[in-house]
C-alpha positions as a Python dict, from the first residue, in 0.01 Angstrom:
ca = {
    (1, 'M'): (0, 0, 0),
    (2, 'D'): (-76, -61, -360),
    (3, 'F'): (217, -66, -613),
    (4, 'S'): (10, -172, -915),
    (5, 'L'): (-45, 64, -1204),
    (6, 'T'): (-395, 166, -1329),
    (7, 'K'): (-516, 35, -1664),
    (8, 'E'): (-469, 375, -1816),
    (9, 'Q'): (-111, 401, -1680),
    (10, 'E'): (-30, 65, -1816),
    (11, 'M'): (-169, 166, -2163),
    (12, 'T'): (18, 483, -2174),
    (13, 'Q'): (338, 305, -2059),
    (14, 'K'): (300, 43, -2341),
    (15, 'M'): (215, 305, -2595),
    (16, 'V'): (532, 508, -2513),
    (17, 'R'): (747, 194, -2492),
    (18, 'D'): (632, 75, -2842),
    (19, 'F'): (698, 421, -2985),
    (20, 'A'): (1039, 440, -2823),
    (21, 'Q'): (1150, 101, -2932),
    (22, 'E'): (1012, 138, -3289),
    (23, 'V'): (1071, 495, -3370),
    (24, 'I'): (1346, 639, -3149),
    (25, 'A'): (1592, 339, -3084),
    (26, 'P'): (1679, 260, -3443),
    (27, 'R'): (1803, 621, -3465),
    (28, 'A'): (1965, 665, -3128),
    (29, 'I'): (2322, 592, -3229),
    (30, 'E'): (2312, 835, -3519),
    (31, 'L'): (2141, 1114, -3319),
    (32, 'D'): (2416, 1088, -3064),
    (33, 'K'): (2693, 1075, -3318),
    (34, 'N'): (2573, 1369, -3524),
    (35, 'S'): (2431, 1572, -3210),
    (36, 'E'): (2108, 1590, -3397),
    (37, 'F'): (1777, 1710, -3245),
    (38, 'P'): (1510, 1488, -3365),
    (39, 'K'): (1241, 1742, -3431),
    (40, 'D'): (1035, 1496, -3655),
    (41, 'I'): (1014, 1250, -3367),
    (42, 'F'): (887, 1538, -3138),
    (43, 'D'): (625, 1613, -3399),
    (44, 'E'): (518, 1255, -3381),
    (45, 'M'): (518, 1246, -3002),
    (46, 'G'): (312, 1556, -3015),
    (47, 'K'): (38, 1382, -3229),
    (48, 'L'): (37, 1095, -2999),
    (49, 'G'): (-35, 1320, -2702),
    (50, 'I'): (278, 1231, -2523),
    (51, 'L'): (392, 1587, -2464),
    (52, 'G'): (62, 1663, -2282),
    (53, 'I'): (32, 1361, -2057),
    (54, 'P'): (28, 1536, -1708),
    (55, 'F'): (-197, 1834, -1819),
    (56, 'P'): (-574, 1862, -1807),
    (57, 'E'): (-786, 1799, -2115),
    (58, 'K'): (-924, 2149, -2096),
    (59, 'Y'): (-577, 2279, -2188),
    (60, 'G'): (-517, 2031, -2465),
    (61, 'G'): (-349, 1768, -2240),
    (62, 'A'): (-410, 1403, -2190),
    (63, 'G'): (-555, 1433, -1841),
    (64, 'G'): (-294, 1216, -1690),
    (65, 'D'): (-76, 1266, -1376),
    (66, 'T'): (293, 1293, -1272),
    (67, 'L'): (336, 914, -1229),
    (68, 'T'): (206, 842, -1575),
    (69, 'Y'): (437, 1113, -1709),
    (70, 'A'): (737, 966, -1524),
    (71, 'L'): (661, 625, -1662),
    (72, 'A'): (682, 786, -2021),
    (73, 'V'): (1006, 958, -1944),
    (74, 'E'): (1160, 636, -1826),
    (75, 'E'): (1062, 459, -2159),
    (76, 'I'): (1203, 727, -2371),
    (77, 'G'): (1521, 745, -2160),
    (78, 'R'): (1561, 386, -2188),
    (79, 'V'): (1643, 403, -2565),
    (80, 'C'): (1786, 765, -2597),
    (81, 'G'): (1893, 986, -2306),
    (82, 'G'): (1910, 1300, -2521),
    (83, 'T'): (1563, 1259, -2649),
    (84, 'G'): (1448, 1177, -2295),
    (85, 'L'): (1606, 1493, -2161),
    (86, 'S'): (1448, 1715, -2418),
    (87, 'Y'): (1104, 1554, -2358),
    (88, 'A'): (1149, 1599, -1980),
    (89, 'A'): (1254, 1963, -2019),
    (90, 'A'): (966, 2046, -2265),
    (91, 'V'): (703, 1913, -2008),
    (92, 'S'): (859, 1991, -1662),
    (93, 'L'): (1028, 2311, -1744),
    (94, 'G'): (873, 2450, -2061),
    (95, 'A'): (506, 2382, -1992),
    (96, 'S'): (459, 2305, -1625),
    (97, 'P'): (547, 2663, -1491),
    (98, 'I'): (278, 2816, -1718),
    (99, 'Y'): (26, 2556, -1590),
    (100, 'Y'): (134, 2603, -1222),
    (101, 'F'): (150, 2992, -1220),
    (102, 'G'): (12, 3126, -1542),
    (103, 'T'): (-305, 3330, -1576),
    (104, 'E'): (-597, 3185, -1771),
    (105, 'E'): (-509, 3397, -2064),
    (106, 'Q'): (-146, 3278, -2056),
    (107, 'K'): (-251, 2920, -2032),
    (108, 'Q'): (-471, 2959, -2337),
    (109, 'E'): (-214, 3131, -2541),
    (110, 'Y'): (111, 2947, -2433),
    (111, 'L'): (22, 2626, -2251),
    (112, 'V'): (-240, 2491, -2490),
    (113, 'P'): (-1, 2458, -2793),
    (114, 'L'): (257, 2284, -2574),
    (115, 'A'): (8, 2051, -2413),
    (116, 'K'): (-135, 1960, -2757),
    (117, 'G'): (218, 1879, -2881),
    (118, 'E'): (200, 2154, -3145),
    (119, 'A'): (509, 2334, -3003),
    (120, 'L'): (785, 2301, -2740),
    (121, 'G'): (863, 2521, -2449),
    (122, 'S'): (1189, 2614, -2270),
    (123, 'F'): (1291, 2752, -1933),
    (124, 'G'): (1591, 2992, -1903),
    (125, 'L'): (1728, 2982, -1550),
    (126, 'T'): (2103, 2900, -1551),
    (127, 'E'): (2354, 3168, -1619),
    (128, 'P'): (2735, 3165, -1667),
    (129, 'N'): (2778, 3288, -1311),
    (130, 'A'): (2459, 3157, -1160),
    (131, 'G'): (2425, 2773, -1157),
    (132, 'S'): (2384, 2621, -823),
    (133, 'D'): (2352, 2961, -691),
    (134, 'A'): (2037, 3044, -882),
    (135, 'G'): (1963, 3344, -647),
    (136, 'G'): (2270, 3505, -798),
    (137, 'T'): (2090, 3570, -1121),
    (138, 'Q'): (2241, 3863, -1309),
    (139, 'T'): (1982, 3911, -1582),
    (140, 'R'): (1780, 4224, -1518),
    (141, 'A'): (1431, 4333, -1617),
    (142, 'E'): (1334, 4688, -1583),
    (143, 'V'): (992, 4859, -1633),
    (144, 'D'): (948, 5100, -1924),
    (145, 'G'): (595, 5204, -1964),
    (146, 'D'): (367, 4900, -2034),
    (147, 'E'): (679, 4683, -2095),
    (148, 'Y'): (964, 4511, -1929),
    (149, 'V'): (1317, 4546, -2088),
    (150, 'I'): (1528, 4231, -2015),
    (151, 'N'): (1909, 4223, -2054),
    (152, 'G'): (2123, 3917, -1965),
    (153, 'E'): (2254, 3592, -2069),
    (154, 'K'): (2136, 3229, -2001),
    (155, 'S'): (2355, 2913, -2046),
    (156, 'W'): (2291, 2549, -2112),
    (157, 'I'): (1921, 2596, -2190),
    (158, 'T'): (1742, 2291, -2317),
    (159, 'N'): (1517, 2310, -2620),
    (160, 'A'): (1578, 2685, -2665),
    (161, 'E'): (1646, 2686, -3040),
    (162, 'Y'): (1321, 2485, -3115),
    (163, 'A'): (1097, 2650, -2846),
    (164, 'R'): (779, 2846, -2932),
    (165, 'N'): (844, 3046, -2611),
    (166, 'I'): (1099, 3061, -2340),
    (167, 'T'): (1042, 3146, -1979),
    (168, 'V'): (1334, 3350, -1842),
    (169, 'T'): (1410, 3461, -1488),
    (170, 'A'): (1547, 3817, -1419),
    (171, 'V'): (1598, 4039, -1127),
    (172, 'T'): (1328, 4312, -1096),
    (173, 'G'): (1427, 4473, -777),
    (174, 'K'): (1527, 4427, -401),
    (175, 'D'): (1315, 4299, -104),
    (176, 'D'): (1306, 4469, 237),
    (177, 'N'): (1614, 4263, 318),
    (178, 'G'): (1811, 4374, 24),
    (179, 'K'): (1787, 4047, -159),
    (180, 'N'): (1722, 4026, -521),
    (181, 'I'): (1359, 3977, -628),
    (182, 'I'): (1362, 3737, -909),
    (183, 'S'): (1067, 3722, -1151),
    (184, 'A'): (984, 3502, -1452),
    (185, 'F'): (881, 3629, -1802),
    (186, 'I'): (745, 3450, -2103),
    (187, 'V'): (946, 3553, -2413),
    (188, 'P'): (799, 3436, -2742),
    (189, 'Q'): (1046, 3290, -2996),
    (190, 'G'): (1160, 3563, -3250),
    (191, 'T'): (1126, 3845, -3002),
    (192, 'K'): (1367, 4129, -3105),
    (193, 'G'): (1683, 4132, -2915),
    (194, 'M'): (1677, 3758, -2815),
    (195, 'K'): (1960, 3559, -2980),
    (196, 'I'): (1998, 3185, -2945),
    (197, 'N'): (2323, 2995, -3017),
    (198, 'S'): (2345, 2621, -3010),
    (199, 'N'): (2721, 2576, -3055),
    (200, 'Y'): (2800, 2359, -2742),
    (201, 'D'): (2989, 2036, -2827),
    (202, 'K'): (2866, 1801, -2545),
    (203, 'M'): (2995, 1486, -2398),
    (204, 'G'): (2650, 1327, -2380),
    (205, 'V'): (2273, 1372, -2426),
    (206, 'R'): (2385, 1490, -2774),
    (207, 'A'): (2037, 1443, -2923),
    (208, 'S'): (1908, 1704, -2689),
    (209, 'N'): (1919, 2080, -2796),
    (210, 'T'): (2127, 2285, -2565),
    (211, 'S'): (2158, 2660, -2625),
    (212, 'E'): (2295, 2989, -2500),
    (213, 'I'): (2054, 3272, -2497),
    (214, 'V'): (2159, 3631, -2511),
    (215, 'L'): (1896, 3890, -2421),
    (216, 'E'): (1974, 4265, -2537),
    (217, 'D'): (1702, 4508, -2470),
    (218, 'V'): (1437, 4246, -2508),
    (219, 'R'): (1089, 4398, -2454),
    (220, 'V'): (784, 4193, -2342),
    (221, 'P'): (450, 4338, -2227),
    (222, 'K'): (378, 4345, -1843),
    (223, 'E'): (120, 4076, -1893),
    (224, 'N'): (407, 3834, -1991),
    (225, 'I'): (512, 3819, -1631),
    (226, 'L'): (453, 3459, -1502),
    (227, 'G'): (291, 3440, -1160),
    (228, 'D'): (353, 3662, -873),
    (229, 'Q'): (641, 3911, -957),
    (230, 'D'): (773, 3894, -604),
    (231, 'K'): (763, 3510, -578),
    (232, 'G'): (948, 3415, -889),
    (233, 'F'): (1225, 3250, -702),
    (234, 'N'): (992, 3029, -497),
    (235, 'Q'): (803, 2946, -815),
    (236, 'F'): (1102, 2816, -1001),
    (237, 'L'): (1218, 2618, -696),
    (238, 'Y'): (871, 2446, -701),
    (239, 'T'): (917, 2393, -1069),
    (240, 'L'): (1266, 2234, -1016),
    (241, 'D'): (1123, 2013, -733),
    (242, 'G'): (883, 1862, -1001),
    (243, 'G'): (1150, 1856, -1269),
    (244, 'R'): (1369, 1647, -1054),
    (245, 'I'): (1106, 1366, -1062),
    (246, 'S'): (1134, 1347, -1445),
    (247, 'I'): (1514, 1360, -1437),
    (248, 'A'): (1507, 1075, -1186),
    (249, 'A'): (1273, 883, -1402),
    (250, 'L'): (1503, 943, -1710),
    (251, 'A'): (1790, 816, -1500),
    (252, 'V'): (1596, 511, -1419),
    (253, 'G'): (1549, 450, -1794),
    (254, 'I'): (1921, 470, -1858),
    (255, 'A'): (1988, 243, -1573),
    (256, 'Q'): (1735, -4, -1684),
    (257, 'A'): (1884, -2, -2033),
    (258, 'S'): (2225, -63, -1884),
    (259, 'L'): (2105, -366, -1700),
    (260, 'D'): (1930, -506, -1995),
    (261, 'K'): (2225, -470, -2229),
    (262, 'A'): (2470, -615, -1958),
    (263, 'L'): (2244, -920, -1893),
    (264, 'A'): (2187, -999, -2242),
    (265, 'Y'): (2562, -980, -2323),
    (266, 'A'): (2668, -1170, -2010),
    (267, 'K'): (2448, -1466, -2115),
    (268, 'E'): (2589, -1455, -2472),
    (269, 'R'): (2953, -1392, -2415),
    (270, 'K'): (3160, -1708, -2338),
    (271, 'Q'): (3491, -1727, -2167),
    (272, 'F'): (3668, -2033, -2028),
    (273, 'G'): (3400, -2263, -2193),
    (274, 'R'): (3090, -2105, -2039),
    (275, 'S'): (2885, -1791, -2059),
    (276, 'I'): (3022, -1512, -1817),
    (277, 'S'): (2681, -1497, -1655),
    (278, 'K'): (2785, -1808, -1481),
    (279, 'F'): (3074, -1639, -1296),
    (280, 'Q'): (3000, -1510, -951),
    (281, 'A'): (3186, -1175, -1024),
    (282, 'I'): (2949, -1099, -1304),
    (283, 'Q'): (2633, -1229, -1126),
    (284, 'F'): (2711, -1003, -826),
    (285, 'K'): (2744, -697, -1057),
    (286, 'L'): (2417, -783, -1228),
    (287, 'A'): (2251, -839, -890),
    (288, 'D'): (2362, -501, -751),
    (289, 'M'): (2244, -326, -1077),
    (290, 'A'): (1899, -489, -1057),
    (291, 'M'): (1862, -399, -706),
    (292, 'E'): (1955, -40, -742),
    (293, 'V'): (1744, 1, -1052),
    (294, 'D'): (1434, -124, -876),
    (295, 'L'): (1500, 91, -571),
    (296, 'A'): (1545, 400, -786),
    (297, 'R'): (1225, 337, -970),
    (298, 'N'): (1031, 298, -638),
    (299, 'M'): (1169, 627, -522),
    (300, 'V'): (1054, 797, -845),
    (301, 'M'): (708, 654, -807),
    (302, 'K'): (686, 757, -447),
    (303, 'A'): (780, 1114, -524),
    (304, 'A'): (546, 1127, -825),
    (305, 'W'): (255, 976, -614),
    (306, 'L'): (302, 1232, -334),
    (307, 'K'): (304, 1526, -583),
    (308, 'D'): (-4, 1392, -732),
    (309, 'Q'): (-181, 1363, -391),
    (310, 'G'): (-89, 1733, -321),
    (311, 'K'): (141, 1629, -44),
    (312, 'P'): (494, 1764, 27),
    (313, 'F'): (744, 1606, -207),
    (314, 'K'): (1057, 1826, -201),
    (315, 'K'): (1269, 1584, 4),
    (316, 'E'): (1149, 1277, -188),
    (317, 'S'): (1212, 1437, -524),
    (318, 'A'): (1567, 1513, -409),
    (319, 'Y'): (1592, 1154, -285),
    (320, 'A'): (1483, 1018, -623),
    (321, 'K'): (1700, 1247, -841),
    (322, 'L'): (2013, 1194, -631),
    (323, 'F'): (1994, 819, -601),
    (324, 'A'): (1851, 754, -958),
    (325, 'S'): (2114, 970, -1120),
    (326, 'E'): (2397, 814, -942),
    (327, 'T'): (2256, 460, -999),
    (328, 'A'): (2243, 541, -1369),
    (329, 'F'): (2594, 633, -1380),
    (330, 'R'): (2706, 329, -1170),
    (331, 'S'): (2492, 87, -1377),
    (332, 'A'): (2633, 221, -1716),
    (333, 'N'): (2982, 185, -1591),
    (334, 'Q'): (2921, -167, -1474),
    (335, 'A'): (2753, -240, -1822),
    (336, 'I'): (3074, -131, -1987),
    (337, 'Q'): (3286, -340, -1745),
    (338, 'I'): (3085, -648, -1820),
    (339, 'H'): (3115, -587, -2208),
    (340, 'G'): (3486, -546, -2163),
    (341, 'G'): (3654, -408, -2479),
    (342, 'Y'): (3327, -408, -2666),
    (343, 'G'): (3176, -191, -2406),
    (344, 'Y'): (3401, 86, -2525),
    (345, 'M'): (3262, 75, -2874),
    (346, 'R'): (2987, 299, -2994),
    (347, 'E'): (2780, 18, -3155),
    (348, 'Y'): (2716, -159, -2825),
    (349, 'E'): (2556, 157, -2689),
    (350, 'V'): (2663, 121, -2330),
    (351, 'E'): (2929, 391, -2353),
    (352, 'R'): (2658, 634, -2457),
    (353, 'Y'): (2469, 528, -2149),
    (354, 'L'): (2754, 637, -1933),
    (355, 'R'): (2810, 974, -2122),
    (356, 'D'): (2433, 1053, -2099),
    (357, 'A'): (2404, 953, -1726),
    (358, 'K'): (2676, 1192, -1621),
    (359, 'L'): (2460, 1502, -1713),
    (360, 'L'): (2189, 1377, -1477),
    (361, 'E'): (2436, 1421, -1179),
    (362, 'I'): (2470, 1782, -1272),
    (363, 'G'): (2151, 1927, -1438),
    (364, 'E'): (1833, 2021, -1239),
    (365, 'G'): (2055, 2064, -932),
    (366, 'T'): (2392, 1875, -877),
    (367, 'S'): (2416, 1576, -653),
    (368, 'E'): (2565, 1813, -399),
    (369, 'I'): (2266, 2045, -412),
    (370, 'Q'): (2038, 1743, -366),
    (371, 'R'): (2224, 1649, -55),
    (372, 'L'): (2196, 2010, 60),
    (373, 'V'): (1806, 2007, -3),
    (374, 'I'): (1780, 1682, 182),
    (375, 'S'): (1974, 1808, 483),
    (376, 'R'): (1762, 2113, 520),
    (377, 'E'): (1449, 1912, 486),
    (378, 'L'): (1585, 1723, 789),
    (379, 'G'): (1618, 2039, 972),
    (380, 'C'): (1990, 2089, 961),
}
């Protein structure tokens, strides 16, 4: 079993780490404070090829793989959870479904600009009354001549305001068992009847754009349906399985940042005549954090490797997402504890890590849903 990275993976990891530390990190506190989406940073990321890491060169990508992409997500998340979330969503949810299920024409028109970093994509699945129960989608799409007419509402959609196109799910009929048939449609930004509001005042990941989408008689041509009309539900489940790897990688980045800050502070902070890193109570906290971060990273790498090898990875991606997200929250909480009163202050950043980490236990399938996925994979 080889745990070493390839030379190409190491080079990409270093490039993204340097970019994150030099460009994103100095602005992270203000981006969070002002809830500001850093469009200029994403423009730079696009020019560096970071937005196209896992896609083939024939579609404008960098020809990398899931593991390389996960390494990039971790490095960005290590300095800014909000920027990391929007990056992960742009690739895993905005572009990947088009790569997985799109026609060649759709890939050329919609995927190429995303993989080249010239635009962002978005994925509209969640609704006010359809969160964990994604099968309860209430948005409807009806055929009218050569078009589909879409009506409904989507909630908490990442990157929607800045996306060139949004893939939305909608019910298109009933199957033989009376269950909803859910299909996916590519809706270009600016399509008449689609309204996007970004008025959420969030607890964390505040540098990420989060929007509500209202669809009122939105018309798209039949050729904008993504993949098999009758298999839309399974298509977005596969998309979410892959997306969970990126969310897990983001969680590892936040957990690593928490450990880095806590360790550095523990070595500097003196109480009772010596640094607090000399006290066993602090040492044990740091030891637990280091162990869990490393375990979480290994889970992410295994899930990514399985996906790249074309092997089943549903259970492993759920493992990674569940463990890494809960590790991120625990690590950030312990980092605050080690910092004491300073940990509660914005300038020390660890309080932001905790706020950012909490979303990762909710988005892309809650911790409860991950446990449900795992239990089902076990045959329960």
